[in-house]
C-alpha positions as a Markdown table, in Angstrom:
| # | Residue | x | y | z |
|---|---|---|---|---|
| 1 | Unk | 0.1 | 0.0 | 0.0 |
| 2 | Unk | 1.2 | 3.4 | -0.8 |
| 3 | Unk | 2.2 | 5.7 | 2.0 |
| 4 | Unk | 0.6 | 9.2 | 2.1 |
| 5 | Unk | 2.3 | 11.9 | 4.3 |
| 6 | Unk | 0.4 | 13.0 | 7.1 |
| 7 | Unk | -0.2 | 16.8 | 6.4 |
| 8 | Unk | -1.8 | 17.3 | 9.8 |
| 9 | Unk | 1.6 | 17.4 | 11.2 |
| 10 | Unk | 2.6 | 20.8 | 9.4 |
| 11 | Unk | 1.7 | 24.1 | 10.8 |
| 12 | Unk | -2.0 | 25.0 | 10.0 |
| 13 | Unk | -0.9 | 28.3 | 8.4 |
| 14 | Unk | 1.0 | 26.3 | 5.7 |
| 15 | Unk | -0.3 | 24.3 | 2.7 |
| 16 | Unk | 1.1 | 21.1 | 1.8 |
| 17 | Unk | 4.2 | 22.0 | -0.7 |
| 18 | Unk | 2.5 | 20.2 | -3.7 |
| 19 | Unk | -0.8 | 22.2 | -3.0 |
| 20 | Unk | 1.1 | 25.5 | -2.8 |
| 21 | Unk | 3.0 | 25.0 | -6.1 |
| 22 | Unk | -0.2 | 23.8 | -7.9 |
| 23 | Unk | -2.0 | 27.0 | -6.6 |
| 24 | Unk | 0.8 | 29.2 | -7.9 |
| 25 | Unk | 0.7 | 27.5 | -11.5 |
| 26 | Unk | -3.1 | 27.8 | -12.0 |
| 27 | Unk | -2.9 | 29.8 | -15.1 |
| 28 | Unk | -5.4 | 29.7 | -18.0 |
| 29 | Unk | -3.7 | 32.2 | -20.3 |
| 30 | Unk | -5.9 | 35.3 | -19.8 |
| 31 | Unk | -6.2 | 38.0 | -17.1 |
| 32 | Unk | -9.6 | 39.9 | -17.3 |
| 33 | Unk | -10.4 | 43.1 | -15.4 |
| 34 | Unk | -14.2 | 42.9 | -15.2 |
| 35 | Unk | -14.3 | 46.6 | -14.2 |
| 36 | Unk | -12.7 | 48.1 | -17.2 |
| 37 | Unk | -13.5 | 45.1 | -19.7 |
| 38 | Unk | -10.0 | 44.5 | -20.7 |
| 39 | Unk | -8.4 | 41.3 | -21.1 |
| 40 | Unk | -4.6 | 40.3 | -21.4 |
| 41 | Unk | -3.3 | 37.1 | -22.9 |
| 42 | Unk | -0.4 | 35.4 | -21.5 |
| 43 | Unk | 1.7 | 32.4 | -22.8 |
| 44 | Unk | 4.0 | 32.4 | -19.8 |
| 45 | Unk | 4.2 | 33.5 | -16.3 |
| 46 | Unk | 7.5 | 33.7 | -14.1 |
| 47 | Unk | 7.1 | 34.1 | -10.4 |
| 48 | Unk | 9.9 | 34.6 | -7.9 |
| 49 | Unk | 9.0 | 35.0 | -4.3 |
| 50 | Unk | 10.0 | 34.3 | -0.8 |
| 51 | Unk | 8.4 | 31.6 | 0.9 |
| 52 | Unk | 8.4 | 29.8 | 4.4 |
| 53 | Unk | 9.0 | 26.0 | 4.6 |
| 54 | Unk | 7.7 | 23.9 | 7.5 |
| 55 | Unk | 9.4 | 20.5 | 7.6 |
| 56 | Unk | 7.8 | 17.9 | 9.8 |
| 57 | Unk | 9.1 | 14.3 | 10.3 |
| 58 | Unk | 7.0 | 11.4 | 11.8 |
| 59 | Unk | 8.0 | 8.3 | 13.7 |
| 60 | Unk | 8.9 | 6.4 | 10.6 |
| 61 | Unk | 11.2 | 9.4 | 9.6 |
| 62 | Unk | 8.9 | 10.4 | 6.6 |
| 63 | Unk | 9.4 | 14.0 | 5.8 |
| 64 | Unk | 6.4 | 16.3 | 5.0 |
| 65 | Unk | 6.8 | 19.8 | 3.5 |
| 66 | Unk | 4.6 | 22.7 | 3.9 |
| 67 | Unk | 4.9 | 26.0 | 2.2 |
| 68 | Unk | 3.3 | 29.4 | 2.8 |
| 69 | Unk | 4.2 | 33.1 | 1.8 |
| 70 | Unk | 5.9 | 35.1 | 4.5 |
| 71 | Unk | 3.4 | 35.3 | 7.5 |
| 72 | Unk | 5.1 | 38.0 | 9.5 |
| 73 | Unk | 7.1 | 41.2 | 8.6 |
| 74 | Unk | 7.6 | 42.4 | 12.2 |
| 75 | Unk | 11.0 | 42.2 | 13.5 |
| 76 | Unk | 11.3 | 39.7 | 16.3 |
| 77 | Unk | 14.0 | 38.3 | 18.4 |
| 78 | Unk | 14.2 | 35.2 | 16.2 |
| 79 | Unk | 13.7 | 36.1 | 12.5 |
| 80 | Unk | 12.1 | 33.8 | 10.0 |
| 81 | Unk | 14.2 | 32.3 | 7.2 |
| 82 | Unk | 12.8 | 33.1 | 3.9 |
| 83 | Unk | 13.6 | 30.8 | 1.1 |
| 84 | Unk | 13.1 | 31.7 | -2.5 |
| 85 | Unk | 11.2 | 29.9 | -5.1 |
| 86 | Unk | 11.2 | 30.5 | -8.9 |
| 87 | Unk | 8.4 | 29.1 | -10.7 |
| 88 | Unk | 8.0 | 29.4 | -14.5 |
| 89 | Unk | 4.6 | 28.3 | -16.0 |
| 90 | Unk | 4.2 | 28.1 | -19.7 |
| 91 | Unk | 0.8 | 27.6 | -21.3 |
| 92 | Unk | 1.0 | 24.6 | -23.8 |
| 93 | Unk | -2.6 | 24.4 | -24.9 |
| 94 | Unk | -5.6 | 26.1 | -24.0 |
| 95 | Unk | -8.7 | 23.8 | -23.8 |
| 96 | Unk | -12.1 | 25.3 | -25.1 |
| 97 | Unk | -14.6 | 24.6 | -22.3 |
């Protein structure tokens, strides 16, 4: 039987890493401003942004990754470490639905 990670072990403010990456890459090739009635067609999007990563390990030493945009910008005694992710999403074929 396949092993599925226990995502309950990551901080509740984080998404599982695969869900975070999927959410960033949802892209249909058009951005529409309803108010002005303008539409822009895109074939590629490149994102470069800071992220926080939560790493949890269970009793079987299985690692589970969570990701989030930076949660806090207030200086504290222990500063968060921001990692950087670069994601390039290219529209290959747009389905007519």
